[in-house]
Rosetta silent file (secondary structure, phi, psi, omega in degrees, C-alpha in Angstrom):
SEQUENCE: MGEFWPVTDVLAHLAGSWRTERSVRDLASGDTGAFTGTTVFAPLDGGGLLHRESGTFTWRGVARPAERTLRFLPGPAPGAADVRFADGRPFHDLDLTTGRHTSEHPCAADLYRVEYTVADADRWRTVWRVGGPAKDLLLTTRYTRVG
SCORE:     score description
SCORE:     0.000 S_00000001
   1 L     0.000  116.676 -177.183   11.638    0.314   27.910 S_00000001
   2 L   -88.948  -46.080 -178.705   13.520    3.017   29.759 S_00000001
   3 L  -111.023  151.609 -177.899   17.120    2.572   28.637 S_00000001
   4 L  -113.295  150.269 -177.469   18.384    1.629   25.213 S_00000001
   5 L  -107.815  110.996 -178.492   21.265   -0.651   24.294 S_00000001
   6 L   -62.074  142.709 -179.544   23.476    0.764   21.501 S_00000001
   7 L  -118.114  116.731 -178.188   24.167   -1.577   18.573 S_00000001
   8 L   -82.780  -27.857  178.939   27.479   -1.079   16.756 S_00000001
   9 L  -135.535   97.201 -171.518   26.792   -3.663   14.007 S_00000001
  10 H   -63.844  -39.400 -178.523   23.072   -4.040   13.333 S_00000001
  11 H   -68.729  -40.223  176.890   23.344   -6.979   10.917 S_00000001
  12 H   -64.768  -38.413 -179.451   25.588   -8.965   13.268 S_00000001
  13 H   -65.131  -42.716 -175.671   23.216   -8.176   16.141 S_00000001
  14 H   -78.768  -23.344 -175.237   20.088   -9.338   14.295 S_00000001
  15 L   -54.253  135.645  177.886   21.594  -12.498   12.762 S_00000001
  16 E   117.803 -160.148 -175.755   20.038  -15.703   14.082 S_00000001
  17 E  -112.107  143.679 -178.102   16.641  -16.768   15.405 S_00000001
  18 E  -133.802  135.010  169.192   14.208  -14.786   17.538 S_00000001
  19 E   -73.488  132.911 -172.414   10.995  -15.717   19.345 S_00000001
  20 E  -121.684  124.117  178.864    8.419  -13.210   18.079 S_00000001
  21 E  -130.697  118.631 -176.061    5.337  -12.059   20.004 S_00000001
  22 E  -123.224  133.177  169.934    3.133   -9.321   18.532 S_00000001
  23 E  -104.173  140.058 -179.690    0.019   -7.670   19.883 S_00000001
  24 E  -125.324  128.490  178.814   -2.260   -5.943   17.371 S_00000001
  25 E  -129.855  126.761  172.748   -4.889   -3.428   18.389 S_00000001
  26 E   -86.917  108.495 -174.692   -7.381   -1.703   16.123 S_00000001
  27 L   -69.967  -21.964  179.158   -7.719    1.647   17.874 S_00000001
  28 L   -78.916  -47.287 -174.880  -10.948    2.472   16.009 S_00000001
  29 L   -94.725  -21.388 -175.061  -12.911   -0.735   16.690 S_00000001
  30 L    87.120   -4.573  178.257  -11.152   -1.956   19.829 S_00000001
  31 L   -62.751  146.584  177.635  -10.486   -5.365   18.231 S_00000001
  32 E  -129.699  154.888  177.110   -7.282   -7.087   19.326 S_00000001
  33 E  -148.804  177.317 -179.105   -5.144   -9.852   17.893 S_00000001
  34 E  -151.004  145.457  172.387   -1.821  -11.565   18.416 S_00000001
  35 E  -118.721  134.310  171.290    0.981  -13.127   16.404 S_00000001
  36 E  -131.755  137.495 -179.437    3.336  -15.723   17.877 S_00000001
  37 E   175.494 -149.450 -176.074    6.140  -17.339   15.973 S_00000001
  38 E  -133.568  142.484  171.835    9.778  -17.095   14.986 S_00000001
  39 E  -118.108  126.618  178.565   11.826  -14.596   13.021 S_00000001
  40 E  -115.535  127.379  173.402   15.037  -15.851   11.412 S_00000001
  41 E  -104.605  107.267 -176.590   17.678  -13.476   10.040 S_00000001
  42 E  -113.656  150.510 -178.990   19.825  -15.533    7.645 S_00000001
  43 E   -59.548  139.992  175.708   22.742  -14.370    5.460 S_00000001
  44 L  -101.682  142.058  172.766   21.868  -13.108    1.976 S_00000001
  45 L   -59.420  132.538  179.659   24.119  -13.688   -1.010 S_00000001
  46 L    88.729    0.614  177.412   25.937  -10.413   -1.633 S_00000001
  47 L   106.489  153.014 -178.796   25.567   -9.186    1.960 S_00000001
  48 L    94.544 -173.130 -176.597   22.773   -8.396    4.333 S_00000001
  49 E  -131.177  143.512  171.617   20.171  -10.592    5.959 S_00000001
  50 E   -96.132  120.924 -179.156   16.967  -12.260    4.837 S_00000001
  51 E   -96.425  116.971  177.967   14.298  -11.750    7.517 S_00000001
  52 E  -122.810  117.430  179.565   11.726  -14.573    7.552 S_00000001
  53 E  -109.330  132.098  177.562    8.894  -14.389   10.026 S_00000001
  54 E  -147.059  144.953  179.777    6.494  -17.301   10.420 S_00000001
  55 E   171.587 -148.357 -177.969    3.907  -18.276   12.973 S_00000001
  56 E  -122.867  130.052  176.011    0.234  -17.970   13.851 S_00000001
  57 E  -109.635  124.951  178.990   -1.856  -14.803   13.725 S_00000001
  58 E  -111.763  123.192 -179.017   -5.076  -14.804   15.735 S_00000001
  59 E  -135.717  126.120 -179.285   -7.651  -12.127   14.925 S_00000001
  60 L    53.485   39.254  176.389  -11.209  -12.026   16.276 S_00000001
  61 L    81.693   -1.317 -178.805  -10.742  -15.541   17.636 S_00000001
  62 E  -107.678  122.222  179.799   -9.612  -17.070   14.334 S_00000001
  63 E   -96.004  132.941  179.184   -6.042  -18.441   14.154 S_00000001
  64 E  -138.098  150.332  172.536   -4.283  -18.571   10.774 S_00000001
  65 E   -64.600  144.730  179.171   -0.735  -19.252    9.594 S_00000001
  66 E  -143.080  146.793  176.406    1.124  -16.027    8.802 S_00000001
  67 E  -151.770  159.740  179.033    4.505  -15.185    7.327 S_00000001
  68 E  -153.803  145.396  178.166    6.484  -12.217    6.073 S_00000001
  69 E  -128.967  133.255  176.026    9.846  -11.775    4.363 S_00000001
  70 E  -132.746  166.773  174.034   12.041   -8.668    4.346 S_00000001
  71 E  -120.127  127.279  175.132   15.605   -7.860    3.353 S_00000001
  72 E  -106.838  104.888 -175.809   17.949   -6.041    5.725 S_00000001
  73 E   -99.989  155.664  178.835   20.787   -4.691    3.572 S_00000001
  74 E   -55.823  136.262  177.705   23.994   -2.992    4.735 S_00000001
  75 L   -95.298 -166.359 -177.427   23.430    0.693    5.475 S_00000001
  76 L   -70.221  -15.798  178.144   25.828    3.642    5.296 S_00000001
  77 L  -144.871  161.231 -177.156   27.497    2.565    8.591 S_00000001
  78 L   -58.083  -28.497  179.984   27.724   -0.748   10.509 S_00000001
  79 L   -80.832   -1.529 -173.914   25.009    0.336   12.970 S_00000001
  80 E  -119.703  156.658  176.980   22.583    1.032   10.119 S_00000001
  81 E  -143.024  157.217  174.897   20.592   -1.032    7.619 S_00000001
  82 E  -107.050  109.079 -176.488   18.408   -0.429    4.585 S_00000001
  83 E   -90.729  128.576 -177.612   15.187   -2.397    5.138 S_00000001
  84 E  -129.860  156.385  173.144   13.437   -3.542    1.973 S_00000001
  85 E   -67.964  167.801 -178.215   10.430   -5.633    1.071 S_00000001
  86 L   -57.078  -33.500 -178.543   11.068   -9.164   -0.233 S_00000001
  87 L   -84.548    2.901  176.077   10.844   -7.899   -3.848 S_00000001
  88 L    97.491   -8.960  177.969   13.520   -5.249   -3.226 S_00000001
  89 L   -64.978  144.277  178.474   11.284   -2.172   -2.939 S_00000001
  90 E   -62.835  139.530  175.923   12.422    0.280   -0.231 S_00000001
  91 E  -111.968  -68.588  177.565   10.637   -0.014    3.120 S_00000001
  92 E  -162.324  167.977  176.450   12.494    2.122    5.678 S_00000001
  93 E   -89.647  163.279  179.312   15.888    3.011    7.115 S_00000001
  94 E  -148.623  128.894  176.886   17.226    1.615   10.374 S_00000001
  95 E  -142.101  108.483 -176.264   20.021    2.920   12.609 S_00000001
  96 L  -104.302   20.280 -177.906   20.422    1.315   16.031 S_00000001
  97 L   -62.037  -23.927  175.735   23.697    2.981   17.066 S_00000001
  98 L   -99.749   -4.298 -176.440   21.835    4.658   19.971 S_00000001
  99 L    86.651    0.470 -179.917   19.644    1.605   20.640 S_00000001
 100 E  -146.470  141.068  179.129   16.555    3.482   19.426 S_00000001
 101 E  -153.275  141.182  173.494   15.325    4.496   15.960 S_00000001
 102 E  -121.016  147.807  179.986   12.168    5.891   14.408 S_00000001
 103 E  -154.272  169.169  179.412   11.221    5.786   10.748 S_00000001
 104 E  -135.074  154.589  173.550    8.217    6.114    8.435 S_00000001
 105 E  -140.751  110.023  174.528    6.878    4.396    5.339 S_00000001
 106 E   -77.577  136.626 -179.509    4.089    6.001    3.312 S_00000001
 107 E  -137.709  102.638 -174.913    1.898    3.401    1.577 S_00000001
 108 L    53.527 -123.315 -178.147   -0.833    4.800   -0.675 S_00000001
 109 L   -87.504   -2.031 -177.040   -3.108    6.786    1.680 S_00000001
 110 E   -99.310  155.507  174.219   -1.668    5.126    4.812 S_00000001
 111 E  -126.214  125.063  177.841    1.349    6.086    6.900 S_00000001
 112 E  -103.324  121.239  177.199    3.366    3.468    8.787 S_00000001
 113 E  -117.826  135.141 -177.666    5.512    4.839   11.631 S_00000001
 114 E  -128.594  146.376  169.655    7.887    2.586   13.545 S_00000001
 115 E  -125.881  122.242  173.188   10.013    2.869   16.655 S_00000001
 116 E   -96.891  137.242  171.441   12.748    0.278   17.248 S_00000001
 117 E  -136.991  137.938 -179.715   14.176   -0.062   20.766 S_00000001
 118 E  -112.010  122.806 -179.462   16.921   -2.451   21.889 S_00000001
 119 E   -85.195  -41.840 -179.326   16.927   -3.555   25.540 S_00000001
 120 E  -168.221 -167.592 -175.773   20.074   -5.705   25.443 S_00000001
 121 L   -62.969  -21.201 -172.540   21.894   -8.304   23.342 S_00000001
 122 L  -120.474    5.546 -178.221   18.908  -10.658   23.456 S_00000001
 123 E  -145.068  132.221  173.668   15.784   -8.445   23.480 S_00000001
 124 E  -149.610  169.483 -172.879   14.413   -5.730   21.195 S_00000001
 125 E  -146.229  149.701  167.962   11.042   -4.327   20.230 S_00000001
 126 E  -123.857  144.170  173.158    9.201   -2.568   17.426 S_00000001
 127 E  -127.215  114.659  178.400    6.090   -0.436   17.821 S_00000001
 128 E  -102.999  133.973  170.613    4.223    0.339   14.599 S_00000001
 129 E  -116.264  119.782 -177.248    1.473    2.938   14.389 S_00000001
 130 E  -114.768  120.596 -179.286   -0.484    2.599   11.150 S_00000001
 131 E  -130.680  147.635  177.853   -2.878    5.365   10.201 S_00000001
 132 E   178.450 -174.627 -177.647   -4.958    6.125    7.151 S_00000001
 133 L   -58.143  -33.834 -177.548   -8.495    6.516    5.922 S_00000001
 134 L  -119.860   10.089 -176.243   -9.415    2.923    6.843 S_00000001
 135 E  -133.724  139.463  171.429   -6.663    2.042    9.360 S_00000001
 136 E  -151.543   80.805 -170.305   -5.858    3.022   12.929 S_00000001
 137 E  -117.640  150.753  171.726   -3.619    0.240   14.242 S_00000001
 138 E  -128.036  120.166 -179.061   -1.012   -0.235   16.946 S_00000001
 139 E  -121.105  118.823  179.521    1.317   -3.236   16.565 S_00000001
 140 E  -115.477  122.198 -177.443    3.845   -3.993   19.303 S_00000001
 141 E  -120.881  130.157  176.590    6.341   -6.788   18.655 S_00000001
 142 E  -110.546  131.568 -179.828    8.794   -8.209   21.174 S_00000001
 143 E  -114.950  130.983  176.879   11.772  -10.230   19.949 S_00000001
 144 E  -127.870  126.220 -177.058   13.745  -12.549   22.242 S_00000001
 145 E   -59.251  137.940  176.168   16.855  -14.346   20.987 S_00000001
 146 L   -97.146  134.536  178.600   16.534  -18.127   20.678 S_00000001
 147 L    83.087    0.000    0.000   19.497  -20.195   21.818 S_00000001
């Protein structure tokens, strides 16, 4: 992605359904996997969005159902959000006013680093690099608006 698309209201931009395609690569072993499914950002009582991802994750040739839930809460400005786990614990910050954002989340001995990039009104991407004593992963997810 060469150019980024600024987002003035991140929650309004994300609201709705997205086709989700993720590639997963274990940089240590060379193993690869893929997730395909849908991510829905639905309104939360009290403001913000509930992010529900569901689909199929295939790893080493074995396909399994997979899902994840996050909360995207209003941030300090309309272009920003406070991303939290489903149980309310902090995950990372998000600010798409320039169309690009990087953030980190330390988790025990591991470090999760993410880069968000927005291509246009209907396409955006995340690239996660996960490193730690037992992890060396690269996860690239492409989101395309449905409807």
